[in-house]
N, C-alpha and C positions, 0 to 999 in steps of 0.2 A: 299595494302601492298607494301612496298618498302624495298629492301635490298641494302645498300650503302657500298661500300668498299673504304676506304681511305688509300692511301699509304703515309706514312710519320712519323715523330717523333711525338708521341702523346703529348709531352710537347708543341709542336708548334701548333698542331691541336686543342687541347682541348679548349684553350681560344677563338677559333673562333666559337665554338658551342654555341647555344642559351642557356641562363640561364633557369632553371626550365622547361626543355623540355622533359626529359626522365623519364619514369615510373620505370625503372630498370637499374642499372649499375652493370654489373658483370665483374670482371677482374680476370685473371689467370696470374699474372706477373711472370717473372723469379723468381725462388726460392732461388737464391744466393747459389747454390750448390758448387761453387768454381771450376767448370769444364765446358768444352764445351759440350753442349747438341747436339747430332747427331742422326739422324734417316735416314736409307737408304731404298729406295724403290727397290724391287726386282721383276723381271719378271720370273715366273716359267714355264718351258716348259718340255714336255715329252721327256725323253732322257734315253734310257736303260743303257747308260754309265754315267748317272748323279750321283751326290753325295748324293741325298736324296731319301728315299723310301716313297711312298705315297699310296693312296687307291689301293687295289687290288695287292699290292706288286710291282707296277710299279715304275720305277726309274725316277727321275726328276732332272733337272738342274736349279739352280737359278742364274740369272745374274743381276748385279746392273743396275738400270735404272737411278736413280738420288739420291741425298742426300740433306738433309737440316740440318743446324747446326747454333747455335748461342752461343756466350760466355755468361756464367752465373756466373759472378764473379764481385762483387762490393765492393769497399773499404768502402763506406758509403751508405749502402743499404737504410736506412731510409731517407737520404737526397735525394736519387733518387725517393723514393716512395711518400714522403710527399706532394710536390706540385701537384702531379697527383691525390692523394686522395682528396685534397682540391678542385680541379677542378671537381672531381666526385660529390662532395656534391653540388657545385654550379649549375651543369647542371641537378640535380635531381629535379623533381617536389616536391611540398610540401608533397605529400603522397607517395613519391618514396622510394625505397629500394636499398641498396648498398651491394653487395656480394664480399668479398675478399677471393680468393682461394690461400692458401699457404700450407706449411708443417711445421714440427717441427723446422726447422732451424731458421725461422724468425717470426713465427706467434705470439709469445709472445711479441716481440718488436712492431710488427705491431698492435697488439691489443691496446697497450698504445697509439700509434700514432693515431689510429682511434678514441679512446676515446677523444683525444684532439681536433680532427677535428669535430667530430659529437656530442660529449658530451657523457659521460658515460651512461646517461639515454637512449640514442638512441640505445644502444647495445641490441639486441633481443635474438640472439642465436649464439652459436658456433656449427656448424654441423661437425660431424666426418664422412668422407667418408672412409670406410674400404674396403680393397680388399685383395686378397691372391694370389699373383703371384710373381715369381722371386726367387732369391736365399735367403738363410738363413744365418744369421750371426752366428759365433761361439764364438763371444766375447761380444755380447749384445743382448737384445730383438730386433728382426728384425722389422724395421719400415715398416708398411703396412697400413698406413692411411694418408689422407690429412685433413687439417683443413679449414673450410669455415666459415668466420665471416659474420654475417648478422646484418646490421645497418639500422634502419628506420630514414629517415630525421626528421619525426615527430613520436615519439614512441606512440602517442595516435591516430594516423591516418595513416594507411598503408594498402596495399592490401594483404589479405591472404585468398585465395579461398579454404576453407576447402574441399568443395565438389569436387574440381579438383585434390585432392591428389590421386595418384595411390596407390592402396592397395597392401599389401604384405601378403604372407601366414603366418598363425599361426605356431609356432614351435611345438606346441602340439595341433593340431586341435581337438583331441578327448576330450579335457577338456572344450571346449567352445560350443559344439553342432554343428550340421550340418549347421544351417543357418549362424551363425557367421563364421564358417570355410569356407563356400562357398563365403562369402562376403570378407573375409580377414580383415586385420587390417591396420590402418594408420601407417606409419613409425614414429619413434621418431627422436631425433637429431643425431642418429647414423644410417647412411645409408650404407648398405652392397650392393656393386655392383662391379663386376669384372672390370678390366681395359679393354681398347680397345684391342681386340685380335690381336696379331701381324700378324695373317694370315686371319683375318676376313674381310668381305666386308666393314666394317665401317672404316678400317684403311686407312689413307691418306698418310702416310709416313712422316708426320711432327712430330718433337719431342714434347713430353709432351702432345699429344692430349688427351682430356678428353672425357669420354663416352657421347654419345648423350642423354641417359636416365637421366643422372644427370642434364644436362642443361634443358631438357624438364620439369623435375619436378619443377625446380626453376621458369621457365618462366610461366608454367601453373598455379602455385599457387600464384605467386607474381605479375602477370600482367593479363590484360584482353585483349580479341581480339581487335586489332586496336591500342594497346598501343605501345610505343616506347622504344626500348632496345638499350643500348650502351655497347660495349666491345672494350676497347682501347688497349688490348693486345690480339688481336683476334686470332693469331696463325693459326690453321687449319680451323677456321670458324665454330666450333661446335655451338657456341652461335647463329650465323646467321642461321644455318640450323634448330635449335630448334625453333627459332622465326618464320621462314618461314613456318615450318610445322604446326604451331599453330596460324597462322593469325596475327602475330605481325610484326611491322616494326623494322628494325635493322640498326644501323650504326656500322661498323666494322673498326677498325684502327690497322694498324701494319706497322712497319718500315722495315721488312725483305722481300726482293723480293720473296724468296721461299714461305713465308706465303701468299703473294698476289696471287702467281701462284696457290697454293693449293686451296685457297678460291674461286678464279674465276672458277676453274675447278669443285670444289665441289658444288658451289652454282649456276652454270650455268642454271640449270632448273628453279630456282626461279628468277634469274636475268632476264630471258627471258620473264617472265610473265607480 
C-alpha cells in the first residue's frame, strides 16, 4: 500500500498520470459558493477565567492556532471543471468509477457536463448525503444535503461490492423481526450522516472537510484491496485516510499549502508504513 501526496495545480499534474491506472476517482472540488472558505484551528485550555464552559462546569479558553482558507468564486465554473473531468476519465481503468461531490449550486450543470464526458449511459446514481447541522433559513427551505454523482467508465462493467456495504438500523425494527433488525439494512441512494463535528477528534481544521465514514463507504464498495484511488482536490486528505485504512493505494493532489500540511500531519502514520 502507498499513499502519495502531490503539491501543485491538478490541471498540470493530471496529464502526467498514467492512463487507465486508477480504479476509483473521487473529487470534492470547490462548490462555487461565491465566498472565501475559512476554517480556524483552536487550542482549548483549562482557564477558570475563560469564555467557555465545559465538562463539570469548568471554564476553558480557546486560542487560535492556525487557519486555512481558499477563494471559492469562479466566473466560468464549468470551464474550470471540464478539462479536469476529462482527465479523470482518461486515468480511470476500464472498470473504474468516478464520483463528483458537489451541492445544489452547480450539480445540475455538472451533471450535463459529466454526461458529455462519460456518456449519459455511464451515469449510475445520484447519491444524496443528508445532514442536519447549522442554522435555519427563515426565507427558504434550509439546504442540508450534498449531491454525489457516480459514473462508471463502462456501465456494464464496474466494481460494486454489495457484501462490503455497511448496514444501517431499520427505522421500525419491530416490523421486520429480530433477525433482520439485528442485521440492519443496506442504505439507499440517500445517505444520512452528520458532518464532521467541529469539536470532534476527526476535525483537522481544514475547510469543507468531509466525514471519513462517507469516503470509507465509497472506497470499500467501489474498490478492492490493493486498488488505486485518486483524489485531485484532496483538501484535508479524507480520501487518503479512507484508502489507507482499507488497504488501498492513493494519490492525493492539492494546490494549497495548508491542505498539504494538514494531509502530511493526518496521514503521517500511513506514510511511515
